[in-house]
DRENPA-3360 file (N, C-alpha, C; in nm, 2 decimals, always signed):
BEGIN
1 = MGERAVVV = +0.08/-0.13/+0.04/-0.01/+0.00/+0.01/+0.12/+0.13/+0.00 ~ +0.07/+0.19/-0.11/+0.15/+0.31/-0.08/+0.10/+0.44/-0.01 ~ +0.19/+0.51/+0.05/+0.17/+0.61/+0.14/+0.07/+0.72/+0.13 ~ -0.01/+0.73/+0.03/-0.09/+0.81/+0.04/-0.21/+0.76/+0.07 ~ -0.22/+0.63/+0.00/-0.30/+0.53/+0.07/-0.28/+0.52/+0.21 ~ -0.21/+0.48/+0.28/-0.20/+0.48/+0.40/-0.24/+0.58/+0.46 ~ -0.20/+0.70/+0.47/-0.27/+0.82/+0.51/-0.44/+0.85/+0.52 ~ -0.43/+0.83/+0.39/-0.65/+0.81/+0.40/-0.70/+0.73/+0.43;
9 = ARAVLIIL = -0.64/+0.59/+0.49/-0.74/+0.51/+0.52/-0.71/+0.54/+0.67 ~ -0.59/+0.55/+0.74/-0.54/+0.58/+0.87/-0.71/+0.72/+0.89 ~ -0.69/+0.78/+0.84/-0.78/+0.94/+0.82/-0.93/+0.86/+0.83 ~ -0.99/+0.81/+0.78/-1.09/+0.72/+0.75/-1.08/+0.64/+0.86 ~ -1.03/+0.53/+0.93/-1.02/+0.49/+1.02/-1.08/+0.56/+1.13 ~ -1.01/+0.66/+1.17/-0.99/+0.73/+1.28/-1.09/+0.83/+1.29 ~ -1.10/+0.89/+1.18/-1.28/+0.98/+1.22/-1.38/+0.89/+1.21 ~ -1.42/+0.77/+1.18/-1.50/+0.68/+1.20/-1.48/+0.65/+1.33;
17 = GGWLSLNA = -1.41/+0.56/+1.35/-1.37/+0.54/+1.51/-1.41/+0.64/+1.63 ~ -1.36/+0.75/+1.58/-1.43/+0.90/+1.70/-1.56/+0.91/+1.63 ~ -1.63/+0.89/+1.57/-1.78/+0.93/+1.55/-1.85/+0.84/+1.63 ~ -1.80/+0.70/+1.65/-1.90/+0.59/+1.69/-1.86/+0.63/+1.84 ~ -1.73/+0.63/+1.89/-1.67/+0.64/+1.99/-1.79/+0.74/+2.06 ~ -1.79/+0.87/+2.02/-1.85/+0.97/+2.06/-2.01/+0.93/+2.06 ~ -2.08/+0.85/+1.97/-2.19/+0.84/+1.93/-2.25/+0.73/+2.08 ~ -2.14/+0.64/+2.10/-2.16/+0.54/+2.19/-2.13/+0.66/+2.38;
25 = AWLALTAN = -2.12/+0.73/+2.38/-2.07/+0.81/+2.48/-2.20/+0.90/+2.50 ~ -2.23/+0.97/+2.38/-2.39/+1.01/+2.38/-2.51/+0.92/+2.42 ~ -2.52/+0.82/+2.39/-2.63/+0.72/+2.44/-2.61/+0.64/+2.59 ~ -2.44/+0.67/+2.61/-2.44/+0.60/+2.70/-2.53/+0.69/+2.87 ~ -2.47/+0.85/+2.82/-2.57/+0.98/+2.89/-2.67/+1.00/+2.86 ~ -2.74/+0.95/+2.76/-2.86/+1.01/+2.74/-2.98/+0.88/+2.71 ~ -2.96/+0.78/+2.73/-3.05/+0.67/+2.68/-2.97/+0.52/+2.79 ~ -3.09/+0.46/+2.80/-3.08/+0.31/+2.87/-2.94/+0.21/+2.82;
33 = LTVGTAAT = -2.86/+0.19/+2.91/-2.76/+0.11/+2.89/-2.76/+0.00/+2.80 ~ -2.72/-0.04/+2.68/-2.72/-0.17/+2.63/-2.65/-0.22/+2.52 ~ -2.69/-0.34/+2.49/-2.57/-0.40/+2.44/-2.49/-0.33/+2.28 ~ -2.63/-0.24/+2.25/-2.56/-0.20/+2.13/-2.49/-0.11/+2.16 ~ -2.51/+0.00/+2.27/-2.40/+0.10/+2.32/-2.27/+0.03/+2.33 ~ -2.27/-0.11/+2.41/-2.13/-0.13/+2.44/-2.09/-0.16/+2.29 ~ -2.13/-0.20/+2.25/-2.09/-0.30/+2.07/-2.05/-0.19/+2.00 ~ -2.15/-0.05/+2.02/-2.06/+0.11/+1.90/-1.95/+0.11/+1.99;
41 = AVAGLGLL = -1.95/+0.14/+2.14/-1.80/+0.14/+2.21/-1.67/+0.09/+2.15 ~ -1.72/-0.05/+2.15/-1.59/-0.14/+2.12/-1.58/-0.15/+1.93 ~ -1.65/-0.14/+1.92/-1.66/-0.11/+1.75/-1.58/+0.03/+1.71 ~ -1.58/+0.17/+1.82/-1.52/+0.26/+1.77/-1.36/+0.27/+1.83 ~ -1.37/+0.24/+1.93/-1.26/+0.18/+1.99/-1.16/+0.10/+1.94 ~ -1.22/+0.00/+1.83/-1.16/-0.08/+1.75/-1.10/-0.03/+1.61 ~ -1.17/+0.05/+1.57/-1.15/+0.14/+1.44/-1.06/+0.24/+1.52 ~ -1.01/+0.30/+1.60/-0.94/+0.39/+1.66/-0.81/+0.35/+1.66;
49 = GWGYWFRR = -0.79/+0.23/+1.71/-0.66/+0.14/+1.76/-0.64/+0.07/+1.59 ~ -0.71/+0.07/+1.52/-0.68/+0.03/+1.35/-0.60/+0.14/+1.30 ~ -0.65/+0.25/+1.33/-0.59/+0.38/+1.27/-0.48/+0.39/+1.33 ~ -0.48/+0.44/+1.42/-0.35/+0.49/+1.51/-0.23/+0.37/+1.50 ~ -0.26/+0.24/+1.50/-0.16/+0.15/+1.49/-0.15/+0.06/+1.35 ~ -0.19/+0.18/+1.29/-0.22/+0.07/+1.14/-0.08/+0.05/+1.04 ~ +0.03/+0.13/+1.10/+0.15/+0.09/+1.01/+0.26/-0.01/+1.07 ~ +0.18/-0.05/+1.23/+0.26/-0.18/+1.32/+0.17/-0.31/+1.23;
57 = IPAPGHGV = +0.06/-0.32/+1.22/-0.03/-0.45/+1.19/+0.03/-0.47/+1.08 ~ +0.07/-0.62/+1.12/+0.12/-0.69/+0.96/-0.02/-0.75/+0.85 ~ -0.02/-0.76/+0.75/-0.09/-0.79/+0.63/-0.19/-0.87/+0.68 ~ -0.16/-1.00/+0.72/-0.28/-1.09/+0.82/-0.40/-0.98/+0.88 ~ -0.33/-0.92/+0.98/-0.43/-0.86/+1.10/-0.53/-0.74/+0.99 ~ -0.45/-0.68/+0.88/-0.51/-0.59/+0.81/-0.63/-0.68/+0.73 ~ -0.66/-0.79/+0.70/-0.74/-0.89/+0.65/-0.85/-0.92/+0.67 ~ -0.77/-0.97/+0.80/-0.93/-1.02/+0.88/-1.01/-0.89/+0.97;
65 = AVAVVLAV = -0.95/-0.75/+0.96/-1.02/-0.69/+1.02/-1.09/-0.65/+0.90 ~ -1.07/-0.63/+0.78/-1.17/-0.61/+0.68/-1.27/-0.71/+0.66 ~ -1.20/-0.80/+0.65/-1.34/-0.89/+0.66/-1.45/-0.91/+0.74 ~ -1.37/-0.83/+0.87/-1.50/-0.83/+1.00/-1.60/-0.76/+0.95 ~ -1.51/-0.60/+0.89/-1.60/-0.51/+0.86/-1.71/-0.53/+0.76 ~ -1.67/-0.61/+0.68/-1.76/-0.59/+0.55/-1.85/-0.68/+0.60 ~ -1.79/-0.77/+0.71/-1.92/-0.91/+0.75/-2.02/-0.80/+0.83 ~ -1.96/-0.73/+0.88/-2.11/-0.61/+0.97/-2.16/-0.56/+0.85;
73 = VSLSTFLA = -2.11/-0.50/+0.78/-2.18/-0.38/+0.67/-2.26/-0.50/+0.61 ~ -2.22/-0.60/+0.56/-2.32/-0.69/+0.44/-2.44/-0.74/+0.56 ~ -2.44/-0.77/+0.63/-2.55/-0.82/+0.73/-2.62/-0.69/+0.76 ~ -2.58/-0.56/+0.80/-2.65/-0.48/+0.86/-2.75/-0.40/+0.73 ~ -2.69/-0.45/+0.60/-2.75/-0.42/+0.49/-2.88/-0.52/+0.47 ~ -2.82/-0.66/+0.49/-2.94/-0.75/+0.47/-3.04/-0.72/+0.56 ~ -3.02/-0.66/+0.69/-3.13/-0.66/+0.80/-3.19/-0.56/+0.72 ~ -3.16/-0.43/+0.66/-3.23/-0.32/+0.65/-3.28/-0.36/+0.51;
81 = VQGSRSDA = -3.25/-0.46/+0.42/-3.32/-0.42/+0.33/-3.45/-0.52/+0.33 ~ -3.41/-0.61/+0.41/-3.54/-0.67/+0.47/-3.65/-0.62/+0.53 ~ -3.62/-0.55/+0.61/-3.71/-0.48/+0.69/-3.77/-0.32/+0.62 ~ -3.72/-0.30/+0.48/-3.78/-0.18/+0.42/-3.90/-0.16/+0.37 ~ -3.99/-0.26/+0.36/-4.07/-0.29/+0.33/-4.21/-0.33/+0.44 ~ -4.34/-0.32/+0.45/-4.46/-0.29/+0.49/-4.50/-0.45/+0.37 ~ -4.53/-0.53/+0.46/-4.68/-0.63/+0.39/-4.80/-0.64/+0.46 ~ -4.81/-0.49/+0.54/-4.95/-0.55/+0.57/-5.03/-0.46/+0.48;
89 = DFTEDAVI = -5.21/-0.55/+0.48/-5.27/-0.53/+0.33/-5.39/-0.44/+0.46 ~ -5.40/-0.36/+0.56/-5.47/-0.34/+0.66/-5.58/-0.38/+0.69 ~ -5.63/-0.51/+0.67/-5.74/-0.56/+0.75/-5.66/-0.70/+0.80 ~ -5.58/-0.65/+0.90/-5.56/-0.76/+1.00/-5.61/-0.75/+1.11 ~ -5.62/-0.85/+1.22/-5.72/-0.86/+1.32/-5.66/-0.76/+1.44 ~ -5.54/-0.77/+1.48/-5.46/-0.66/+1.54/-5.32/-0.63/+1.49 ~ -5.28/-0.55/+1.58/-5.14/-0.50/+1.57/-5.08/-0.56/+1.71 ~ -4.92/-0.56/+1.65/-4.86/-0.63/+1.81/-4.77/-0.53/+1.79;
97 = VLGAAVHG = -4.75/-0.41/+1.91/-4.65/-0.33/+1.87/-4.54/-0.38/+2.00 ~ -4.37/-0.41/+1.96/-4.28/-0.47/+2.01/-4.22/-0.35/+2.08 ~ -4.20/-0.35/+2.24/-4.13/-0.29/+2.32/-4.00/-0.21/+2.28 ~ -4.00/-0.10/+2.36/-3.89/-0.07/+2.33/-3.83/+0.05/+2.46 ~ -3.72/+0.07/+2.50/-3.67/+0.17/+2.65/-3.75/+0.26/+2.67 ~ -3.80/+0.24/+2.80/-3.86/+0.37/+2.86/-3.75/+0.43/+2.94 ~ -3.73/+0.58/+2.93/-3.64/+0.60/+3.08/-3.70/+0.66/+3.17 ~ -3.65/+0.60/+3.26/-3.75/+0.66/+3.33/-3.87/+0.60/+3.37;
105 = SELSPTLQ = -3.98/+0.69/+3.31/-4.13/+0.72/+3.29/-4.14/+0.75/+3.16 ~ -4.02/+0.80/+3.05/-4.05/+0.86/+2.93/-4.02/+0.76/+2.83 ~ -4.09/+0.78/+2.71/-4.08/+0.69/+2.62/-3.93/+0.71/+2.56 ~ -3.85/+0.62/+2.50/-3.75/+0.64/+2.46/-3.78/+0.71/+2.27 ~ -3.70/+0.80/+2.19/-3.74/+0.79/+2.06/-3.78/+0.65/+2.01 ~ -3.76/+0.56/+1.98/-3.76/+0.45/+1.92/-3.89/+0.38/+1.98 ~ -3.91/+0.42/+2.04/-4.03/+0.35/+2.15/-4.16/+0.46/+2.12 ~ -4.15/+0.55/+2.10/-4.19/+0.65/+2.03/-4.28/+0.66/+1.91;
113 = GRLDAALA = -4.13/+0.62/+1.80/-4.14/+0.59/+1.66/-4.20/+0.50/+1.65 ~ -4.21/+0.37/+1.69/-4.28/+0.23/+1.66/-4.44/+0.28/+1.72 ~ -4.49/+0.37/+1.81/-4.60/+0.36/+1.88/-4.65/+0.48/+1.76 ~ -4.62/+0.60/+1.72/-4.66/+0.65/+1.57/-4.70/+0.58/+1.49 ~ -4.61/+0.49/+1.46/-4.65/+0.41/+1.36/-4.72/+0.30/+1.37 ~ -4.77/+0.29/+1.45/-4.91/+0.18/+1.51/-5.00/+0.27/+1.49 ~ -4.98/+0.39/+1.58/-5.15/+0.49/+1.49/-5.12/+0.52/+1.38 ~ -5.01/+0.52/+1.30/-5.07/+0.56/+1.11/-5.15/+0.42/+1.10;
121 = YHHRNPKA = -5.10/+0.32/+1.13/-5.17/+0.20/+1.09/-5.32/+0.14/+1.15 ~ -5.33/+0.19/+1.25/-5.49/+0.23/+1.32/-5.57/+0.34/+1.24 ~ -5.50/+0.44/+1.19/-5.56/+0.51/+1.09/-5.63/+0.46/+0.97 ~ -5.55/+0.37/+0.93/-5.62/+0.29/+0.83/-5.72/+0.18/+0.81 ~ -5.69/+0.09/+0.97/-5.76/-0.02/+1.03/-5.80/+0.03/+1.20 ~ -5.88/+0.11/+1.18/-5.95/+0.14/+1.32/-6.00/+0.01/+1.41 ~ -6.03/-0.08/+1.29/-6.11/-0.19/+1.38/-6.01/-0.33/+1.46 ~ -5.91/-0.25/+1.46/-5.78/-0.37/+1.48/-5.75/-0.35/+1.61;
129 = LIVVSGGQ = -5.77/-0.47/+1.70/-5.68/-0.48/+1.87/-5.56/-0.42/+1.82 ~ -5.51/-0.37/+1.97/-5.34/-0.30/+1.92/-5.28/-0.36/+2.08 ~ -5.18/-0.46/+2.05/-5.09/-0.51/+2.15/-4.99/-0.45/+2.20 ~ -4.97/-0.37/+2.32/-4.85/-0.33/+2.35/-4.79/-0.41/+2.43 ~ -4.70/-0.46/+2.36/-4.56/-0.54/+2.43/-4.43/-0.50/+2.50 ~ -4.44/-0.51/+2.65/-4.30/-0.52/+2.71/-4.31/-0.49/+2.86 ~ -4.21/-0.56/+2.92/-4.22/-0.54/+3.03/-4.15/-0.43/+3.12 ~ -4.09/-0.46/+3.24/-3.99/-0.36/+3.32/-3.87/-0.38/+3.32;
137 = GIQEDLPE = -3.78/-0.28/+3.29/-3.64/-0.32/+3.26/-3.56/-0.23/+3.39 ~ -3.46/-0.27/+3.41/-3.39/-0.21/+3.54/-3.36/-0.04/+3.53 ~ -3.41/-0.06/+3.45/-3.37/+0.14/+3.43/-3.50/+0.19/+3.35 ~ -3.63/+0.13/+3.41/-3.76/+0.17/+3.36/-3.88/+0.18/+3.49 ~ -3.93/+0.30/+3.53/-4.00/+0.34/+3.65/-4.12/+0.24/+3.67 ~ -4.17/+0.20/+3.49/-4.31/+0.12/+3.48/-4.27/+0.01/+3.38 ~ -4.35/-0.06/+3.34/-4.38/-0.12/+3.24/-4.41/-0.08/+3.13 ~ -4.33/-0.11/+2.99/-4.32/-0.05/+2.87/-4.48/-0.06/+2.82;
145 = GVAMATYL = -4.50/-0.19/+2.83/-4.63/-0.17/+2.78/-4.73/-0.09/+2.83 ~ -4.76/-0.05/+2.96/-4.84/+0.04/+3.06/-4.81/+0.19/+3.00 ~ -4.68/+0.20/+2.96/-4.63/+0.36/+2.94/-4.70/+0.35/+2.77 ~ -4.70/+0.25/+2.68/-4.71/+0.24/+2.54/-4.84/+0.27/+2.52 ~ -4.95/+0.18/+2.62/-5.09/+0.23/+2.61/-5.11/+0.36/+2.71 ~ -5.05/+0.42/+2.78/-5.13/+0.55/+2.82/-5.08/+0.63/+2.66 ~ -4.99/+0.63/+2.64/-4.92/+0.68/+2.50/-5.08/+0.71/+2.42 ~ -5.08/+0.54/+2.36/-5.20/+0.61/+2.24/-5.32/+0.61/+2.30;
153 = ESRGVPAQ = -5.33/+0.59/+2.42/-5.47/+0.66/+2.45/-5.50/+0.79/+2.45 ~ -5.37/+0.86/+2.49/-5.36/+1.01/+2.53/-5.37/+1.05/+2.32 ~ -5.35/+0.99/+2.25/-5.37/+1.04/+2.10/-5.48/+0.95/+2.03 ~ -5.56/+0.92/+2.13/-5.75/+0.90/+2.07/-5.72/+0.76/+2.06 ~ -5.69/+0.67/+2.07/-5.71/+0.54/+2.07/-5.80/+0.49/+2.18 ~ -5.91/+0.43/+2.20/-5.98/+0.40/+2.30/-5.94/+0.26/+2.39 ~ -5.95/+0.28/+2.49/-5.89/+0.22/+2.58/-5.91/+0.07/+2.58 ~ -6.06/+0.03/+2.56/-6.06/-0.10/+2.55/-6.05/-0.19/+2.41;
161 = QILVEDRA = -5.99/-0.06/+2.34/-5.91/-0.15/+2.18/-5.72/-0.19/+2.24 ~ -5.74/-0.18/+2.37/-5.57/-0.17/+2.38/-5.53/-0.26/+2.44 ~ -5.48/-0.36/+2.42/-5.43/-0.52/+2.54/-5.30/-0.46/+2.57 ~ -5.31/-0.50/+2.70/-5.16/-0.43/+2.75/-5.07/-0.55/+2.83 ~ -4.98/-0.59/+2.75/-4.91/-0.69/+2.76/-4.76/-0.65/+2.84 ~ -4.74/-0.65/+2.98/-4.62/-0.62/+3.06/-4.54/-0.70/+3.13 ~ -4.54/-0.85/+3.07/-4.43/-0.92/+3.12/-4.32/-0.93/+3.07 ~ -4.30/-0.91/+2.90/-4.17/-0.98/+2.84/-4.09/-0.88/+2.83;
169 = TSTEENFR = -3.96/-1.00/+2.85/-3.82/-0.95/+2.84/-3.73/-0.95/+2.75 ~ -3.80/-0.99/+2.59/-3.77/-1.08/+2.49/-3.83/-1.04/+2.38 ~ -3.77/-1.07/+2.25/-3.92/-1.09/+2.14/-3.96/-1.22/+2.17 ~ -3.88/-1.30/+2.18/-4.02/-1.49/+2.19/-4.10/-1.41/+2.29 ~ -4.12/-1.37/+2.39/-4.17/-1.35/+2.49/-4.26/-1.25/+2.45 ~ -4.25/-1.21/+2.39/-4.37/-1.05/+2.32/-4.45/-1.13/+2.26 ~ -4.44/-1.23/+2.13/-4.51/-1.27/+2.06/-4.60/-1.38/+2.13 ~ -4.51/-1.46/+2.26/-4.57/-1.58/+2.30/-4.70/-1.52/+2.41;
177 = FSRALLEA = -4.65/-1.37/+2.51/-4.76/-1.37/+2.59/-4.87/-1.27/+2.49 ~ -4.84/-1.24/+2.36/-4.93/-1.12/+2.29/-5.08/-1.21/+2.27 ~ -5.00/-1.33/+2.22/-5.08/-1.45/+2.14/-5.15/-1.51/+2.26 ~ -5.12/-1.51/+2.37/-5.23/-1.56/+2.52/-5.33/-1.50/+2.50 ~ -5.33/-1.33/+2.48/-5.39/-1.23/+2.49/-5.51/-1.19/+2.39 ~ -5.47/-1.26/+2.26/-5.52/-1.22/+2.15/-5.63/-1.39/+2.13 ~ -5.58/-1.48/+2.17/-5.63/-1.60/+2.18/-5.77/-1.57/+2.30 ~ -5.75/-1.52/+2.37/-5.84/-1.50/+2.46/-5.93/-1.38/+2.40;
185 = RLPPGYRV = -5.94/-1.30/+2.29/-5.98/-1.21/+2.29/-6.08/-1.23/+2.08 ~ -6.01/-1.27/+2.02/-6.02/-1.36/+1.90/-6.03/-1.48/+1.88 ~ -6.13/-1.51/+1.77/-6.17/-1.65/+1.69/-6.02/-1.68/+1.61 ~ -6.01/-1.81/+1.67/-5.90/-1.89/+1.55/-5.91/-1.82/+1.40 ~ -5.74/-1.84/+1.36/-5.76/-1.79/+1.24/-5.74/-1.65/+1.21 ~ -5.74/-1.56/+1.33/-5.72/-1.43/+1.33/-5.55/-1.40/+1.23 ~ -5.54/-1.25/+1.19/-5.40/-1.25/+1.14/-5.36/-1.10/+1.19 ~ -5.25/-1.12/+1.25/-5.19/-0.98/+1.29/-5.08/-0.92/+1.23;
193 = VFVTDEFH = -5.04/-0.81/+1.27/-4.95/-0.73/+1.17/-4.85/-0.68/+1.33 ~ -4.70/-0.65/+1.33/-4.66/-0.68/+1.41/-4.57/-0.53/+1.36 ~ -4.53/-0.42/+1.46/-4.46/-0.31/+1.43/-4.34/-0.27/+1.50 ~ -4.22/-0.23/+1.44/-4.10/-0.23/+1.52/-4.04/-0.14/+1.43 ~ -3.91/-0.15/+1.42/-3.80/-0.10/+1.37/-3.76/-0.19/+1.26 ~ -3.69/-0.13/+1.15/-3.66/-0.22/+1.04/-3.55/-0.32/+1.03 ~ -3.46/-0.26/+1.14/-3.36/-0.34/+1.19/-3.40/-0.49/+1.22 ~ -3.48/-0.48/+1.29/-3.58/-0.57/+1.38/-3.66/-0.67/+1.33;
201 = IHRAGRIA = -3.68/-0.64/+1.20/-3.80/-0.70/+1.13/-3.80/-0.85/+1.09 ~ -3.66/-0.90/+0.99/-3.63/-1.00/+0.98/-3.65/-1.09/+1.10 ~ -3.53/-1.09/+1.23/-3.57/-1.17/+1.32/-3.71/-1.20/+1.40 ~ -3.78/-1.06/+1.40/-3.94/-1.08/+1.48/-4.00/-1.18/+1.40 ~ -3.99/-1.13/+1.27/-4.10/-1.20/+1.21/-4.04/-1.36/+1.14 ~ -3.91/-1.40/+1.23/-3.90/-1.58/+1.24/-3.94/-1.61/+1.36 ~ -3.95/-1.46/+1.49/-3.97/-1.56/+1.59/-4.16/-1.58/+1.60 ~ -4.20/-1.46/+1.49/-4.37/-1.49/+1.51/-4.42/-1.60/+1.43;
209 = AAQGLDAR = -4.35/-1.62/+1.36/-4.38/-1.77/+1.28/-4.37/-1.92/+1.34 ~ -4.24/-1.85/+1.44/-4.19/-1.99/+1.54/-4.30/-2.01/+1.65 ~ -4.34/-1.89/+1.65/-4.47/-1.87/+1.77/-4.63/-1.94/+1.71 ~ -4.63/-1.94/+1.59/-4.74/-2.00/+1.53/-4.85/-1.87/+1.51 ~ -4.82/-1.77/+1.45/-4.82/-1.64/+1.43/-4.87/-1.62/+1.30 ~ -4.99/-1.58/+1.23/-4.98/-1.54/+1.07/-4.97/-1.41/+1.10 ~ -4.86/-1.38/+1.07/-4.80/-1.22/+1.12/-4.77/-1.15/+0.96 ~ -4.77/-1.03/+0.97/-4.72/-0.93/+0.88/-4.62/-0.82/+0.96;
217 = CYPRATPW = -4.52/-0.76/+0.88/-4.50/-0.65/+0.96/-4.54/-0.52/+0.90 ~ -4.51/-0.41/+0.96/-4.51/-0.27/+0.99/-4.43/-0.20/+0.97 ~ -4.32/-0.20/+0.94/-4.18/-0.17/+0.99/-4.18/+0.02/+1.02 ~ -4.04/+0.04/+1.10/-4.05/+0.19/+1.13/-3.90/+0.22/+1.10 ~ -3.89/+0.37/+1.02/-3.73/+0.36/+1.00/-3.69/+0.42/+1.12 ~ -3.57/+0.36/+1.14/-3.46/+0.43/+1.27/-3.37/+0.57/+1.19 ~ -3.40/+0.62/+1.31/-3.30/+0.80/+1.27/-3.18/+0.72/+1.26 ~ -3.12/+0.81/+1.24/-2.95/+0.75/+1.14/-2.87/+0.76/+1.25;
225 = YFWAPNFL = -2.90/+0.85/+1.34/-2.82/+0.84/+1.47/-2.84/+0.75/+1.59 ~ -2.94/+0.63/+1.55/-2.97/+0.53/+1.60/-2.90/+0.39/+1.52 ~ -2.85/+0.42/+1.44/-2.80/+0.34/+1.33/-2.71/+0.20/+1.40 ~ -2.57/+0.26/+1.43/-2.45/+0.18/+1.46/-2.52/+0.09/+1.58 ~ -2.58/+0.16/+1.73/-2.59/+0.08/+1.83/-2.70/+0.00/+1.79 ~ -2.79/+0.00/+1.72/-2.94/-0.07/+1.71/-2.86/-0.20/+1.59 ~ -2.86/-0.15/+1.45/-2.76/-0.26/+1.37/-2.70/-0.36/+1.45 ~ -2.59/-0.29/+1.55/-2.50/-0.40/+1.58/-2.54/-0.50/+1.70;
233 = REDLAVLK = -2.61/-0.44/+1.76/-2.67/-0.53/+1.84/-2.81/-0.62/+1.76 ~ -2.84/-0.61/+1.66/-2.93/-0.70/+1.63/-2.83/-0.81/+1.55 ~ -2.71/-0.74/+1.47/-2.64/-0.81/+1.39/-2.60/-0.90/+1.44 ~ -2.57/-0.90/+1.60/-2.54/-1.01/+1.73/-2.62/-1.15/+1.76 ~ -2.77/-1.04/+1.76/-2.89/-1.14/+1.81/-2.89/-1.23/+1.66 ~ -2.92/-1.18/+1.54/-2.94/-1.23/+1.39/-2.82/-1.37/+1.42 ~ -2.71/-1.34/+1.41/-2.62/-1.42/+1.44/-2.64/-1.54/+1.51 ~ -2.66/-1.55/+1.64/-2.72/-1.60/+1.78/-2.86/-1.68/+1.72;
241 = LWLTGG = -2.96/-1.63/+1.66/-3.08/-1.69/+1.63/-3.02/-1.81/+1.48 ~ -2.94/-1.79/+1.39/-2.87/-1.84/+1.24/-2.83/-1.92/+1.33 ~ -2.72/-1.96/+1.42/-2.66/-2.04/+1.47/-2.72/-2.14/+1.58 ~ -2.83/-2.10/+1.68/-2.86/-2.17/+1.75/-3.03/-2.20/+1.73 ~ -3.08/-2.13/+1.66/-3.21/-2.13/+1.63/-3.31/-2.06/+1.70 ~ -3.24/-1.98/+1.81/-3.31/-1.94/+1.96/-3.27/-1.80/+1.98;
% end
């Protein structure tokens, strides 16, 4: 590699690493701590180290690093494409909104975005039941499902049309517990649509099918400043799903 190419490569790595590190620090200060935040910090520091010690790293080391970066970018792109389109037809019997973080008692931007997407769906199919699904995390003052129901009611959704699932701590539990609520209200053969961010659509769809749900998706686009933590965390979760089936 020529000297000019080395200078450019180091600059790119240090800029990207610095941006990811700052993004992780901002998230740690303003949001709940997650695997995604930690993964962003690790990625940022890794890129900074790669750029700083670029000349000292042997060629095989650069090859491994490039392969890892390409794998992460490829998987993230696959998830973004998979989650880029809704296949809802607005005749589904119920909507399942998958929970996300609550900061104390305030909805995170991610959770508010999912609920706003659910409201958009509701305006086109107002007869569908809405299941809000999410338990209470260690940095949350109330269950996500309860906070979600309050938000929807404040925006005109009738309380009797909202089913609150307030125990789930994983996507698998989101669907399993939501299915139990729906089976108590709807006849067999009902159809659902689930609402989540685009990065989550692929894994959520596979889990919904494994839970026996006839489910379609209605994705919400993740803001760019949450791409790194959300896609990095989801990359790890999808790899686990592919390797272990759960």
